C-alpha positions in Angstrom: -15.7 5.4 8.1 -14.9 6.2 11.7 -15.5 4.9 15.2 -16.3 6.9 18.2 -13.9 6.5 21.1 -13.0 8.8 24.1 -9.4 9.0 22.7 -10.7 10.4 19.4 -11.8 9.0 15.9 -10.0 6.5 13.7 -10.5 6.2 9.9 -11.0 2.7 8.4 -10.9 1.8 4.7 -12.4 -1.4 3.3 -12.6 -4.0 0.8 -16.2 -5.5 0.7 -17.5 -9.2 0.4 -20.9 -9.6 -0.8 -22.8 -12.6 0.9 -26.3 -13.8 1.7 -27.5 -13.5 5.4 -27.6 -17.4 5.5 -24.0 -17.6 4.5 -22.9 -15.2 7.1 -24.9 -17.0 9.7 -23.3 -20.3 8.8 -19.8 -18.7 8.8 -20.2 -17.1 12.1 -22.8 -19.0 14.0 -25.8 -17.6 15.8 -23.8 -15.5 18.2 -23.3 -12.6 15.7 -26.0 -10.5 13.9 -26.8 -11.7 10.5 -30.2 -10.3 9.5 -30.6 -9.2 5.9 -29.2 -5.6 5.3 -27.0 -5.6 8.1 -23.1 -5.3 7.8 -20.2 -6.6 9.6 -16.3 -5.9 9.7 -13.9 -8.7 9.9 -10.9 -7.7 12.0 -7.9 -9.6 10.3 -5.3 -8.4 12.5 -4.5 -9.5 16.0 -5.0 -6.6 18.5 -6.4 -6.1 21.9 -7.1 -2.4 21.1 -10.2 -2.6 18.8 -13.6 -1.2 19.0 -16.5 -3.7 19.3 -18.5 -1.4 17.0 -17.8 1.4 14.5 -20.0 3.9 12.9 -20.5 3.3 9.2 -22.7 5.7 7.2 -24.2 6.8 10.4 -25.1 3.1 11.5 -23.5 1.0 14.1 -21.6 -2.0 12.7 -20.3 -4.9 14.7 -16.7 -5.6 14.5 -15.8 -9.3 14.5 -12.6 -10.0 16.3 -9.4 -11.7 14.9 -10.1 -15.5 15.3 -13.9 -15.5 14.5 -13.2 -13.1 11.7 -10.6 -15.5 10.1 -12.9 -18.5 10.6 -15.8 -16.4 8.9 -13.6 -15.4 6.0 -12.6 -19.0 5.3 -16.1 -20.3 5.5 -17.3 -17.5 3.2 -14.6 -18.1 0.7 -15.6 -21.7 0.4 -19.4 -21.1 0.8 -21.7 -23.0 -1.7 -24.8 -21.1 -1.0 -26.6 -19.7 -4.1 -28.8 -17.2 -2.1 -28.9 -13.5 -3.2 -26.1 -11.4 -1.9 -27.8 -9.2 0.4 -25.2 -8.8 3.2 -22.1 -6.7 3.3 -18.9 -7.9 5.0 -16.0 -5.5 5.2 -12.4 -6.4 5.2 -10.0 -3.5 6.6 -7.5 -2.7 3.8 -4.9 -2.3 6.6 -4.3 -6.0 6.8 -3.6 -6.2 3.0 -1.6 -2.9 3.0 0.7 -4.5 5.7 1.5 -7.7 3.8 2.1 -5.8 0.6 4.5 -3.4 2.5 6.4 -6.2 4.2 6.8 -8.2 1.2 7.9 -5.3 -1.1 4.8 -5.4 -3.3 2.5 -2.7 -4.5 -0.8 -2.2 -2.6 -3.9 -3.7 -4.3 -6.7 -1.2 -5.1 -9.6 -3.6 -5.7 -10.7 -6.7 -4.1 -14.3 -7.3 -5.1 -15.3 -10.7 -3.7 -18.5 -12.7 -3.3 -19.4 -15.5 -1.1 -17.8 -18.6 -2.5 -15.1 -16.8 -4.2 -12.4 -19.4 -3.3 -14.4 -22.7 -4.2 -12.0 -25.0 -6.1 -9.0 -23.0 -4.8 -6.7 -25.7 -3.5 -4.3 -23.3 -1.7 -7.2 -21.3 -0.1 -8.8 -24.5 1.1 -5.5 -26.0 2.6 -4.6 -22.8 4.3 -8.1 -22.4 5.6 -8.0 -26.1 7.0 -4.8 -25.3 8.8 -6.3 -22.1 10.3 -9.3 -23.8 11.4 -7.2 -26.3 13.4 -4.9 -23.8 14.7 -7.7 -21.6 15.9 -9.6 -24.6 17.4 -10.1 -24.3 21.1 -7.6 -26.4 23.2 -5.0 -26.7 20.4 -1.6 -25.8 21.5 -0.5 -23.5 18.5 1.6 -20.5 19.1 0.6 -17.0 18.1 3.5 -17.0 15.7 2.3 -20.0 13.8 -1.2 -18.5 13.5 0.1 -15.2 12.3 2.3 -16.8 9.6 -0.8 -18.8 8.3 -2.9 -15.5 8.4 -0.2 -13.8 6.4 -0.1 -16.6 3.8 -3.8 -16.5 3.4 -4.0 -12.8 3.0 -1.1 -12.8 0.4 -2.9 -15.5 -1.6 -6.2 -13.6 -1.6 -4.4 -10.4 -2.5 -2.4 -12.1 -5.5 -5.2 -14.2 -6.8 -8.2 -12.1 -6.2 -6.6 -8.6 -6.1 -3.9 -8.8 -8.8 -1.0 -8.2 -6.3 2.3 -9.2 -8.0 5.2 -10.8 -6.2 8.2 -8.4 -6.5 11.3 -9.7 -8.5 14.6 -8.5 -7.1 16.9 -6.9 -9.7 19.5 -9.6 -10.6 22.5 -7.2 -9.8 20.7 -5.8 -6.7 19.5 -2.2 -6.3 15.8 -1.2 -5.5 12.8 -3.2 -6.5 10.9 -1.8 -9.6 8.0 -0.5 -7.4 10.5 1.1 -5.0 12.4 2.9 -7.8 9.1 4.1 -9.2 7.9 5.4 -5.9 11.1 7.0 -5.2 11.3 8.9 -8.5 7.6 10.0 -8.1 8.4 11.4 -4.8 11.5 13.1 -6.1 9.5 14.5 -9.0 6.7 15.9 -6.9 9.2 17.6 -4.5 11.9 19.0 -6.8 11.8 22.0 -4.5 13.4 19.9 -1.8 10.6 19.7 0.5 10.8 16.0 1.0 13.6 14.4 3.0 15.5 11.4 1.9 14.4 9.7 5.1 10.8 10.1 4.2 11.3 8.7 0.7 13.2 5.8 2.1 10.3 5.1 4.5 8.0 5.1 1.6 10.0 2.3 0.1 10.2 0.4 3.5 14.0 0.9 3.8 16.4 2.7 6.1 18.1 5.8 4.9 21.5 4.3 4.4 20.0 1.2 2.7 17.8 3.3 0.4 20.7 5.5 -0.6 23.0 2.7 -1.4 20.3 0.7 -3.5 19.1 3.9 -5.3 22.7 4.5 -6.4 23.1 0.9 -7.6 19.8 1.1 -9.5 20.5 4.6 -11.2 24.3 5.0 -11.1 24.0 8.2 -9.2 23.2 9.2 -5.6 19.6 10.4 -4.8 21.0 13.9 -4.4 22.8 13.8 -7.7 19.7 12.4 -9.3 17.6 15.3 -8.1 20.0 17.7 -9.3 20.1 16.3 -12.7 16.3 16.2 -12.9 16.2 19.8 -11.8 18.8 20.8 -14.5 16.7 19.0 -17.2 13.6 20.9 -16.4 15.6 24.1 -16.2 16.8 23.3 -19.8 13.3 23.1 -21.0 12.3 26.4 -19.3 15.4 28.2 -20.5 14.8 27.2 -24.1 11.2 28.4 -23.9 12.4 31.9 -23.0 9.3 32.8 -21.1 10.9 33.2 -17.6 13.9 35.1 -16.3 16.6 32.9 -14.9 16.0 33.9 -11.4 12.5 32.5 -11.6 13.6 29.4 -13.3 16.0 28.9 -10.4 13.2 29.0 -7.9 10.7 26.8 -10.1 13.5 24.1 -10.3 14.4 23.9 -6.5 17.4 25.9 -6.6 17.9 28.6 -3.9 18.7 31.5 -6.2 20.1 32.3 -9.8 23.6 31.9 -8.6 22.9 28.3 -7.3 21.3 27.2 -10.7 24.2 28.7 -12.6 26.8 26.9 -10.6 25.0 23.6 -10.8 24.1 24.0 -14.5 27.8 24.8 -15.4 29.0 22.0 -13.3 26.7 19.4 -15.0 26.8 20.8 -18.6 30.0 22.6 -18.8 28.4 26.0 -19.7 26.5 28.6 -18.1 22.7 28.7 -18.8 23.1 31.7 -21.2 25.9 30.3 -23.1 24.2 26.9 -23.4 21.0 28.5 -24.6 22.9 30.5 -27.2 24.7 27.5 -28.4 21.4 25.6 -28.9 20.0 28.5 -30.9 22.8 28.6 -33.4 
């Protein structure tokens, strides 16, 4: 899903709202196209650098800018029309990814909505009413206030209609559960050392120093020590299998050579790999 610009192409990824053409026309007014079979993209992030149209499946799709898109989303969420859903409204995932990242939550993978999805939802209704007032012409509302309302609305939709869970901070400090899981997954996938600590810290939304400190608090060992321990655990399994020479095991586990593996193994286990294997076989 790309748009064509002189500066190059940009990829969009979307959630989808199904609605009737009548619902979309009522939400956006007559200024926007709303014929059956058409599609629209609601831009839920404030920006002056957005295309007016993107190419979606080879067809031109209109991009509704920030303020009208928000008003339209609120109207669709509270819509009471029972007409068949023959219209596609796309919500860029980027807005939802941003609030998930900023609030330390996992990204949501699904957000299957229909027009009227928020009927009876008092939180959505009140947030929508505040947004409608804030976005009304002539009102002296700051961009900061509007952005806070938008963030609250997106978080509410993500949590109640996408299953996003609010993170719970560990009582004794340390990484949030999702951060620890992501860090471990990154380390496991790069036992050869091809990922930097800074990159893993960024995946967790933290600075390098903050990540290292909180990882140590969560696991009891530093990131470097944790990686070494995991490499040795995997090396143990390969050594006991007896299928590979020690030099190949060293490389497979992310050590620079057999000598490096032997030193690290002996330091952690108290025996060289050969002596350790022999003791396990007795």
